[in-house]
N, C-alpha and C positions, 0 to 999 in steps of 0.2 A: 805826527807825533809817533804813530805806530810803526811807520816805516823807519824813522830814525832809531827806535828802539831795537826793531829786528836787525839793522844794520849793525848795531853794536852787539848783537848776540851771536855767537858762533853756534848755528844749529848742528853742524856736523861733529862738533866738539861734545856737545850734548849727547849725541847719539853715539859716540865711542864710549863715553862714559857709562851709558845705559847697558851696551852689548859687553863691556868687561865686565861690570858689577852682575848682570845677571847670568853670564856664563860663570863668574865665580860662585854665584849663588847655587846654580844648578849642578855644579860639578865639586868646588873643593869643599863648599859647606855641606853638601850632604855625604862626604866620603871622609873616613878616618885617614885616609892616605891613597896613594895610587894604587897600591897592592890589593884594594877593593876591586879594581877594574875588571879583572877576570870574573869574578862572581857577578857583576852586574852585565857583563856579556854574555853568561849563562843564563841570567834572568830574561834577558832578551831573547834568546833562543827558546827556551820554554814557553814563553809568551806566544811566540810565532809557531809553536806547534812541534817543536823539534822532539824527537823521540830517543835521539842518542846525542851527547854531547861529550866532546873530547877535549881535555885542557892538557897542555904541555908547559911546564914552567922552568925557566932556566934564570940565570943571573939578569936581572933588569929586562925580562923578556918573558912574554906569555903568547901562546897560540892557542887559539879556541876554534874548533871545528864542530859544526852542527849540520845536521840534516833538516833545519827548519824550512819555511818558504823563501827565505833570502830576504836581502834588505833591498826595498824598492829603488831604482835608479835615480829618481827625483831626491829620495832622502840621502843618497851618496852626494849628489850636487850640492845641497844645502851644507853637507858636512864640510865639503871642499871648499864652499865658500867661506865658512867660519874660520876654517883653517890657514886660508889665504889672508894674510894682514893687508895685502896690498889692494884688495877690493875695497869699494866704496862702503862708507859708514852705512849707507841706505842699504846696500846689498847684503851686508852680514846682518843687519838688524832684521831685515825680512827673513833670511834664512834661520835665523834664531826663532823668529816667531813662527814660522811654519815647523820646525823640528819640534818645539814646544807643544803646538796644536796636535801633533800625530804621537805623542807620548814617547818619543825617541829620546829618553833621558840619557842612555848611555853614550850615544852619539854626541849628544850636548858636552857630557863628561869628557870624551876624548879631544874634543876640541878646546875645552877650558882648561885641561891639564897639560896642553902643549907637549906631546909625547916627541921623543927623539925621532922615531920613524913609525910609520903606521900603514898598513896594508889591509884592505878591506876587499876581499873577492866574494861576490854574491852571485849566484846562478839562481835565476828566477824567470819562469816563463819561456824557456828555451834561449835565453841570453845570458851570457856572462859579463857582468861590468865590475871593473876593478878599479878601486882608489887607492893611490899610492901618494905617500906624503914623508918628506924628509926635512927635518927642522932647518929652517934657513932658505927653504926653495919652494918653489910654487907646486901646489898638488896638482896632480895629473890623473886623467880617467882615461881607461881603454875599455872598448865594448867588442865583444866576439859573439858571433852568432851561432856558434857550436852548440848543438842540443846537449843538455846534461842535466842530470837531476837536480831539483832545488837543495841549494846547500849555502852555507856561508863560512867561511874562513878569515878570521881576524887574527893579524899578528902585529904587536903593540910593543915597542921599546921605550922605557922610561927609566930615567937614572934612580928614580925613588921606588920603583916598583921591587918589593922585597919577596925573593921566592918563598921563605920559609912561612911568612905571615900571610901571603895569598893562599897558599895551601891550607894554613890552619883555617883560615876564616871561610874559605869555601867549603871545607870539609863540615863544618858547624852549619852553615848557610844552607847547604845542599842536602842536607840530612833526609828531608822528606820529599825530595824532587820527585815528580811524577814520571821522569824518565831516567835513563840510564846515563849517569854523569861519571866519568872516568878523570881522574887527576893523575897524571904521570902513569896512565894504565891501572890504577888501582880505582875500584867504585866507592863512591863516597856518600851515596843515597841509601844509607844503611836501613832507614825507617826506624821503627820502634824496636828496642832491643830489651830483652827479658821481659816479655810480655805473655799473656794468654792467647795472642792472636788478634791481629787488626781487622776491623771492621769498615765498611765505607760509611760516611755520613749521609744522611738523608736532606732532602730540601727543606727548609731553604739554605742549608749548609752544604759546604763542599769540602772535601778532605776524608780523612781517616781517624779512627779512635781505637784505643786500646787499653786494656786493664794491666797495669804493671803487677809483677810478682813483689816487688818492694815499694816503700814510699808511704806517705801519708796524705800528701797534697796533690790535689787535682790541679792539672796543668793544661794549658792551651798554647801551641806553638802558632803564630798568626804569620801566614804566608803571604807574599805578594808575588805573584806569577811563579810558584812552585819554590821559591827560597824563603827561610826564616828572616822575618824583619821584626817581630816582636814577639813578646811572651807575656802570659798574664796567669796568675795562679787564681783559682777559684776556692774559696774557703767554705765550710759547711756543705761539702758533697763529697760523696765517695770518690776515692783514689781513682783518677784515669788519667791518661795522657792523649791529647788531640792535636791535629795538625790541621788547621782550619786555613781554606783558600780565601783571602780576602781581597785579592788582586783585581783592578777595574780595567776595563779594556785600555784606556790611555791615561797615564799619569806621570805627572813630572814631580812627585813629591813621594820619596821613600819616608815615611814618618811612622815609628812605632806608636805614638800617642795617636795619631788618624787611625790605625789600625784597631787600637784598643777601644776608642770611641766607636767605631764601626761594630765591633764584637758585642759591645754593652747589651744591645736589645736581645741578642741571641743566647746569652747565658743560660736561662731557664731551658730552652730547647736543646743546647748543647748537654745540659745535666740530665735531661731525659732519656736522650740518645745513649748517654752513657751508662745509665742504669738499664737500658735496652741491651747494650753491650755486655755489661755484668751477668744479666739473665742468660744471654748465650753462652756466656764461659762457664756459668754455673748449673746447666741444665743436666750435665752428666759429669759427676766429679770421680766418677769410677776409674776413669783413665788419668787423674791426677795424682801426685804424692800426696802424703798426709801433710806435708807443710802446705803445698797449694790449697789442699781442702781447707785448712784452718784459715789461710789467708782469705779464700773467697767466702767462707762462713763469717768473717769479719767484715768485709766489705759488703755483703749483703745485709748485715744489720745495721751498718753505718748508713746505707741507702735508705733503710726503713724511716730514718729520721725525718727525711724529707715527704715521706708519705706518698712517694710517686710510684704508681703501678702495684699498688699493695696486694690486689688479688692475685697477681702472677708471683710477686716476690715471696709470699707466705707458702707457695708451692715449690719451691727450689730445695731440692734435697742435699743440703749442705752440713747437716748436723749430724755427727758420728754419734751412734749409740750402741749399746752392747746389752745384751740379755742372756738368759740360759741357752739361747739357741745360736749364739753367734754375734758378729758386728755386722752392722748396715747403716745405710746414710738415710736420713728422714727429713722431711721438712718441718716447718714451724707449726702447721696444722697438726702435725702428729704429735708433737711435743705439747701443743694446747691439750689435746685429748689426754694425753698422759696426766698431765698437771690437773685437769678437772676431775680426774678419777682419784686423785690423791688428797689428803686433807691438807687444809692451810696454805695451798698454792705453794708447795715446795715440792722441788723435783730432785731425785737422786742423780748424782753426778760425781764424775771422778775426774782427776787432773790427769793430762795425757801421760805424765810419768809414774801414774799409779798403776799398779798390775791389776786387771780386773780379776784374776783367778784367785787373789787373796781375799775377795769380798764375797759376801753372800749377796747375790744379784738379785734372786727372786724371778717373777715373770715378767714384772714390767721392764721397760727399756731405762737404762742408765746411761744419762749423757756424758760423752767424754768431751771436756771444754776446758780451755786455758782461762786465765785470770780475765783477759780481754773480752772474751766471749761472754762470760758470765757477768761481767759488769755492763756490757750493751743490753743484755736481756734483761737483766734488773732494771736498767734505767728505762727501758721501751715498755715492758710489760709487768713489771714488779715482780718477776719470779726470784724465788729463794731457792736455796740449793741445801741439800744436806747429805752426807757421805753414807754410802751403805755399811752395814756392819761388817766387821772382819769375820772371816771364817774362824770356827774353833779349831786351831792347831797348836793350842798351849801345851800338850801332852807328848808331843813328837819330839824324837830325837833333835831335829832341826831346829826348832822352837827352843829346845833346851841349849843348844849350842849357839843361837843367837842371843839369848839372854845372858848367857855366860860372856860371849864377847862385849856386849853391850854394857855390861856392869864391868868389866874391866877397862872398858873405853871411859866411861863416866868417871871413874875412880881416878883414872890418868889425867882426865881434864881438870878435875878438881885439884889434884896435886899440882897440874901445870899453872893453874889460876892462882894457887897460892904462892908459888915461887915467883911468878910476875907481879903480883900484888900483895906482898907480905904485909903491907901496912894500910890495906884498902880502906877509904873513908866508909862509914856506916851511913845509911840513908838518914836525911834530916827529917825530924818532926815537923809538921806542917805548920805549926806555931812560930818556928824559926824562919819561916818563909815569908817573903813580901807578897802583897796582895796580886801582883801581876805573876809571880811564880806559882802560887797557888791556883790562880785562874787558869795558867798554861797545864798545870798537872793534872786538874780536874778535866781539862778539853782533852787531854790526851786518854785519860782513863774512861770519858765518856762513850768512846767509840770501841766497839766490839773488835777485839783483835782477829785478823785474818789470815787467810795464806797458809802454807804448810808450817813454816817455821813462827810460831807465836811466842809472845813474851808473857809471862805470868804477871808479874809486877812493874811499876815504874816509879822511880824515885829520884829525887834530886839529892845531891851530896855535894861536900865540898870539894874544892880542888879546880883545876883548869886543864886537865888531860882530856883525852877523846872519850866519848860514849862509850860505856863497858856493858857487856853482856856476860853474865855469870855462867858457870858450868853447870848450873842446875838444868832440869828437863821439866817443863818449859824454862827458858832462862829468865832472870830478872834482867831489867834494863836500868843502869845507873846514869845519871846524867850529871856530870860536874856543873855547878852553877855558873862559874866563872870561865867556862869554854865560850869562846867566841861564837860559835854556831849555836849553841844552846840559849845565849844571852838575845842572839838575833832571833831566834825562834820564839821567845817569851816576848819580846816587843812587838813582832809581826802578828802574833795571835792576840794579844792585847788590844791591838788596833783594829783587826778583824778577824772573828772566831772562824772564819772558812780557810784561813791559812794554817788551819791545822794539818791539813793534807801535805802541803809542801815541806812542814815541821815534821811530820812523821817520815817522810823521805829523807830529810837531812840527817835526823838522829839515829834512823834504822842503816843509814849508810850502805845500802844494797845488801844487806844481811837476811832481810826479810820483806815480806810485801806489806804496805800500808793497810790499814783497814779499809773496806770497800765504802762503809759509811762515811769514812772522811774523804774519799775520794768522791763519793756522790754529793757531798755537800760543796766540795771545790767546783765540780761541773755546774752545780745549780748556781753558785756564785757568778760563772763564766756567762751563764745564760742572761742572768739578771743584769750584769755590767753590759751586755751586748745589747739588750733591749732599751736600756737606758740611755 
């Protein structure tokens, strides 16, 4: 019975299906198109130790040259077997299995995509082996014993090999390549751009890491043999960029999901090394611009949220202070000592756009910090800030001139405001407001007004126009109750009082900074939601 069933089954036909489907899986399924072939050939060259790779692209054609260790002769023989449709099914299946076991994914791709022409010239161990193939013809191999340095040259032609897309893909994939990669004579392995300098990663990680001058989110580019294959964002970490090599010795699966899974156990180690790179960049800020110093100070404070390397982090001199002797950079411990000497944990501070010479600084240091730094210092250490007293220059000619100009400006502003709103609606008494509107108004008033430009009062009024600030100093904020934004803010705060911070952002419309206490309430809400 078994022999009769075997006679009815075409075993060679089954092997044909297996070879075709496996080639399709290992080539077409893992590529978005044949224009990815040049990048996979570069990947193979880097895996074999190439230090220089040159790619020349033309219409439907690509030539890749590298100084790697070359392609073994047996691998070229197996590739020729797969390209030759006249070979037996058993031979082609054996060649596919052998190439798959050695991790020769790109050779499987070349066979599975059926190029129009293919030439692979491999110099290895004093022998030069060349595999040539033309569609519709039998592949052939030549062997030359002429001594030559190890190298590989691949020339492939395919009707769907788009030159532009191949160049764009390779430029992105080879950005962090550990060797020189030239595409049409131009280098594409540009590495990190706009950073404080890259540092090598330490065991058990391989790759490089850098602190960017812009951005808020930490990113890790996942490399497979030198080329970018995946990407992950790392929340709740100081901003950094890392290129992490996760390639195995032999694999026939280029999967971003597999690399992300392999990266997961090393996230904490990567963040720790990122903090070390940040410390390296922040140890000496005297050589950086003021913009870079503020950036480093903010990143240092963000890193302190994770409580990593705290004894070293608090000694980084990234905070700018000024006193009667001039300006200098100090660390957090110096700020702490200054804070302990003063009453009520209040630190004298100025904003970067305020001129220190207009204030009575005294003997103690005055912190120069923007809103972001102040918010982080308050969140982490409960520090509050006060502005030094202005110098007494009220009797000088310059002060008199300033008061005159300011008075004229205020009078003109009031006149212009009256022309714009001749029939402006008065504030509504609270008894005419709904319970939700009263709750919203009380929530706005419950937070201290912060920033340079403050408002003296907040009222609801009739109408559906935009929120309006009066010409007074400080101005009053009038919110039309029928305005769509105001209505949405009322409803949001009624559902969750923490939404008072986004409400402040909406009604101020960029004209002033929201209260810091409202921002702190919003951040506390984010922490509570994340923990739940």
